[in-house]
C-alpha positions as CSV (number, residue, x, y, z in Angstrom):
1,M,28.6,5.7,13.0
2,F,25.2,6.2,14.5
3,E,26.3,9.2,16.6
4,G,23.7,10.1,19.2
5,F,22.1,6.7,18.9
6,I,21.4,4.4,21.9
7,D,23.3,1.0,21.2
8,E,21.8,-1.9,23.3
9,R,20.7,-5.5,23.5
10,I,17.0,-6.2,24.1
11,G,15.5,-9.7,24.9
12,V,12.6,-10.6,22.8
13,G,11.9,-14.0,24.1
14,E,13.9,-16.6,22.3
15,V,16.9,-14.3,21.5
16,Q,18.3,-11.0,22.5
17,L,18.7,-8.4,19.6
18,R,21.5,-5.9,19.1
19,V,19.8,-2.6,18.3
20,R,20.6,1.0,17.7
21,H,17.8,3.7,18.0
22,A,17.4,7.4,18.3
23,G,14.9,10.2,17.5
24,R,11.4,11.3,18.3
25,G,8.3,11.3,16.2
26,L,6.9,8.5,13.8
27,P,8.8,5.3,14.6
28,V,10.5,3.7,11.6
29,L,12.0,0.2,11.8
30,L,14.8,-0.6,9.2
31,I,15.5,-4.1,8.6
32,H,18.7,-5.1,6.9
33,G,19.5,-8.0,4.3
34,H,22.1,-10.5,3.8
35,P,25.0,-10.5,4.9
36,R,24.7,-7.1,6.4
37,T,23.7,-5.9,9.9
38,G,21.8,-3.0,11.2
39,S,25.0,-0.9,10.5
40,T,24.2,-0.9,6.6
41,W,21.7,2.0,7.6
42,H,24.3,4.2,9.1
43,R,24.2,6.8,6.3
44,V,20.4,6.8,6.2
45,A,19.2,6.4,9.7
46,P,20.6,9.8,10.9
47,Q,18.9,11.6,8.0
48,L,15.5,10.2,9.0
49,V,16.2,11.2,12.7
50,H,16.8,14.8,11.4
51,A,13.5,14.6,9.5
52,G,11.6,14.0,12.7
53,H,11.4,10.3,13.0
54,T,12.2,7.8,15.6
55,V,14.5,5.2,14.0
56,V,15.2,1.6,15.1
57,C,18.0,-0.3,13.5
58,P,18.2,-4.0,14.8
59,D,20.5,-7.0,13.8
60,M,17.9,-9.6,12.8
61,R,18.1,-12.8,14.9
62,G,21.0,-14.8,13.7
63,Y,22.8,-11.9,12.1
64,G,25.5,-9.7,13.4
65,R,25.6,-9.4,17.1
66,S,21.9,-10.5,17.7
67,G,21.3,-13.9,19.4
68,K,21.2,-17.1,17.5
69,A,18.2,-19.4,18.1
70,A,18.5,-23.1,18.6
71,L,18.4,-25.1,15.3
72,R,15.2,-26.8,14.2
73,P,14.7,-29.6,11.6
74,D,12.4,-27.5,9.5
75,H,14.6,-24.3,9.9
76,S,11.6,-22.5,11.3
77,Q,13.8,-20.8,14.0
78,Q,15.0,-18.6,11.3
79,S,11.7,-18.2,9.5
80,K,10.5,-14.8,8.4
81,R,7.4,-15.2,10.9
82,A,9.9,-15.9,13.7
83,V,12.0,-12.8,12.8
84,A,8.9,-10.6,12.4
85,G,7.7,-11.7,15.8
86,D,11.0,-10.5,17.2
87,M,10.5,-7.3,15.7
88,V,7.0,-6.8,17.1
89,R,8.4,-7.6,20.5
90,L,11.4,-5.2,20.0
91,M,9.1,-2.2,19.1
92,A,6.8,-3.0,22.0
93,A,9.7,-3.0,24.4
94,L,10.9,0.4,22.9
95,G,7.3,1.8,23.4
96,H,6.1,1.8,19.8
97,A,2.6,0.3,19.4
98,R,2.4,1.3,15.7
99,F,5.3,2.0,13.1
100,A,6.4,2.1,9.6
101,V,8.7,-0.8,8.4
102,V,11.5,-0.7,5.8
103,G,13.1,-4.0,4.6
104,H,16.0,-4.5,2.2
105,D,16.8,-7.8,0.4
106,R,16.2,-10.7,3.1
107,G,14.8,-8.0,5.3
108,C,12.1,-7.2,2.8
109,Y,10.7,-10.6,3.3
110,V,10.7,-9.9,7.0
111,A,8.9,-6.6,6.5
112,L,6.1,-8.3,4.2
113,R,5.6,-10.9,6.7
114,L,5.4,-8.5,9.6
115,A,2.7,-6.5,7.6
116,L,0.8,-9.6,6.9
117,D,0.9,-11.3,10.3
118,H,0.5,-7.9,12.2
119,P,-1.6,-5.6,10.1
120,D,-2.7,-3.4,13.1
121,L,0.9,-2.6,14.0
122,V,2.3,-1.5,10.5
123,S,1.4,2.0,9.5
124,R,3.5,2.0,6.2
125,L,5.6,-0.6,4.4
126,V,8.7,-0.3,2.1
127,V,10.1,-3.2,0.4
128,M,13.5,-2.9,-1.5
129,D,15.3,-5.0,-4.0
130,G,13.1,-8.2,-3.7
131,V,9.7,-9.8,-4.5
132,P,7.9,-12.2,-2.3
133,I,9.9,-15.6,-2.0
134,S,6.9,-17.6,-3.4
135,E,6.8,-15.2,-6.6
136,A,10.6,-15.5,-7.1
137,L,10.4,-19.4,-6.9
138,A,7.4,-19.5,-9.2
139,R,9.1,-17.5,-11.9
140,C,12.5,-19.3,-11.5
141,D,14.1,-20.0,-14.9
142,A,17.5,-20.7,-16.1
143,T,18.7,-17.0,-15.7
144,F,17.4,-17.0,-12.0
145,A,19.0,-20.4,-11.4
146,R,22.4,-19.1,-12.9
147,D,22.4,-15.7,-11.4
148,W,20.7,-16.7,-7.9
149,Y,22.3,-20.1,-7.5
150,H,23.1,-19.4,-4.0
151,W,19.3,-19.7,-3.1
152,F,19.7,-23.3,-3.8
153,F,23.3,-23.9,-2.8
154,F,22.6,-22.3,0.7
155,A,19.7,-24.7,1.1
156,Q,22.0,-27.8,1.1
157,P,23.2,-29.2,4.5
158,D,26.9,-28.6,5.7
159,K,28.6,-27.8,2.5
160,P,27.8,-24.1,2.3
161,E,29.1,-23.6,5.7
162,R,32.4,-25.4,4.7
163,A,32.6,-23.4,1.5
164,I,32.2,-19.9,3.2
165,G,34.3,-20.9,6.1
166,A,37.2,-21.7,3.9
167,D,37.5,-18.0,2.9
168,P,34.7,-15.7,4.0
169,D,36.4,-12.7,2.4
170,A,36.4,-14.2,-0.9
171,W,33.0,-15.6,-0.8
172,Y,31.6,-12.2,0.3
173,D,33.6,-10.0,-2.1
174,S,31.1,-7.3,-2.1
175,V,32.1,-6.5,1.6
176,R,34.5,-3.7,0.9
177,P,35.3,-0.6,3.0
178,D,35.5,1.7,0.0
179,T,31.8,1.5,-0.5
180,M,30.5,0.5,2.9
181,G,32.5,2.8,5.2
182,A,35.3,1.7,7.4
183,E,33.2,1.0,10.5
184,N,30.3,-0.7,8.8
185,Y,32.8,-2.9,7.0
186,R,34.5,-4.1,10.2
187,E,31.1,-4.9,11.7
188,V,30.1,-6.9,8.7
189,R,33.5,-8.6,8.3
190,D,33.4,-9.8,11.9
191,A,30.0,-11.2,11.1
192,I,31.0,-13.2,8.2
193,H,34.0,-14.6,10.0
194,D,31.7,-15.8,12.9
195,E,30.8,-19.5,12.3
196,A,27.4,-19.2,14.3
197,T,26.5,-16.2,12.4
198,V,27.1,-17.9,9.0
199,R,25.2,-20.9,9.9
200,A,22.2,-18.6,11.1
201,M,22.2,-16.8,7.8
202,L,22.2,-19.9,5.9
203,E,19.3,-21.1,7.9
204,D,17.5,-17.9,6.7
205,Y,17.7,-19.4,3.1
206,R,16.8,-22.8,4.2
207,A,13.7,-21.5,5.7
208,G,12.9,-19.4,2.6
209,L,12.7,-22.5,0.5
210,G,10.4,-24.3,3.0
211,V,8.3,-22.7,5.7
212,D,8.5,-19.2,4.3
213,R,7.2,-20.3,1.0
214,D,4.5,-22.3,2.7
215,H,3.4,-19.3,4.7
216,E,3.3,-17.0,1.6
217,E,1.2,-19.7,-0.2
218,A,-1.2,-19.9,2.6
219,D,-1.6,-16.3,2.6
220,R,-2.4,-16.5,-1.1
221,R,-5.1,-19.0,-0.8
222,A,-6.6,-17.2,2.0
223,G,-6.7,-13.9,-0.1
224,R,-4.5,-12.2,2.6
225,T,-2.9,-8.9,1.4
226,V,-1.0,-5.9,2.9
227,R,-3.5,-3.4,4.3
228,C,-1.2,-0.3,4.6
229,P,0.3,2.0,1.9
230,T,3.3,0.2,0.4
231,L,6.4,1.6,-1.4
232,L,8.6,-0.6,-3.7
233,L,12.2,0.6,-4.3
234,W,14.6,-1.2,-6.5
235,S,18.2,-0.4,-7.5
236,T,18.8,0.4,-11.2
237,R,22.1,-1.6,-11.3
238,D,20.5,-4.7,-9.7
239,D,18.5,-7.2,-11.7
240,M,15.0,-6.6,-10.6
241,E,13.6,-5.3,-14.0
242,A,15.9,-8.0,-15.9
243,L,14.2,-10.9,-14.0
244,Y,10.7,-9.5,-13.5
245,G,10.1,-6.9,-16.0
246,D,7.8,-4.5,-14.1
247,P,8.4,-5.5,-10.4
248,L,5.3,-3.4,-9.5
249,A,3.2,-5.8,-11.4
250,V,4.6,-8.7,-9.1
251,W,4.0,-6.8,-6.0
252,R,0.6,-5.4,-6.8
253,P,-1.5,-8.6,-5.9
254,W,0.2,-8.6,-2.5
255,A,-0.1,-4.9,-1.7
256,P,-3.1,-3.1,-3.4
257,D,-2.1,0.3,-2.3
258,L,1.3,0.3,-4.0
259,R,3.6,2.8,-5.5
260,G,7.2,2.5,-6.5
261,E,10.3,4.0,-8.2
262,P,13.8,2.9,-9.1
263,I,16.9,4.3,-7.4
264,E,20.3,4.8,-9.2
265,S,22.4,2.4,-7.3
266,G,23.9,-1.0,-7.0
267,H,22.2,-3.6,-4.7
268,H,23.3,-2.1,-1.5
269,V,21.5,1.1,-1.9
270,A,21.6,2.3,1.7
271,E,25.4,2.3,1.4
272,E,25.8,3.3,-2.2
273,N,23.1,6.1,-2.5
274,P,21.9,6.9,0.9
275,D,20.6,10.4,0.1
276,A,18.3,9.3,-2.7
277,L,17.0,6.5,-0.5
278,A,16.6,8.8,2.6
279,Q,14.7,11.3,0.3
280,A,12.5,8.7,-1.1
281,L,11.6,7.3,2.4
282,R,10.9,10.8,3.7
283,R,8.5,11.5,0.8
284,F,6.6,8.3,1.5
285,L,6.6,8.5,5.2
286,V,4.8,11.8,5.3
287,D,2.7,11.5,2.1
């Protein structure tokens, strides 16, 4: 996994991030989702390096082997603004003043926050399998509450940690070596069996229902939108269209220069259809 990549830990202020990076050319930051780590990109990142990009694959703060920030009552230590700030400092430490950002699942919220808070740094934005948190909550109905109940369960104190800790493998039953690859599986399985990592991942969701939503609503009131070209990708065997109809319509008020397309895959597209994903990213990054 990640042959030829540098694998190191870099301090970004409050935490150290585990990061793998390689290549030359236009820098691309790949941000994973829940409960994955940067290893989720192991079948995509080498293709982007081969296409002439510098590729950076960190574990977000709290996730994987990256540092865990001290807990705060409002959960803001795991806010998308805090994680986006980590990414800015990480890319600066690696010598990248301007870069493209790709985010999947929870990582797409970080990517959006990065583009909104640091517009001069982000050259292109790719968001995958998600809509802004405030949009998801505004559209929440019985179907969303049934299928995405974990958003609200994870926001509760203590009980989610106890439930997951009782049997992490049963809770995260999509973590399987047959689709993920053996090394990626071992890395993610180590993460979900680590109590501090589980707590930090739950704090991600707790921040989502509070400070992250507040930040997005403040952006909306201020008329703040993404300035750079934006690509939305969604998995055909996920539920984006079932929940939102045309997901592009949800994103367009946030990203005026928007295009998008579905990819034949389940939710974890970087693992399930990496070739199609890499092809879509290459087209957009050089368009």
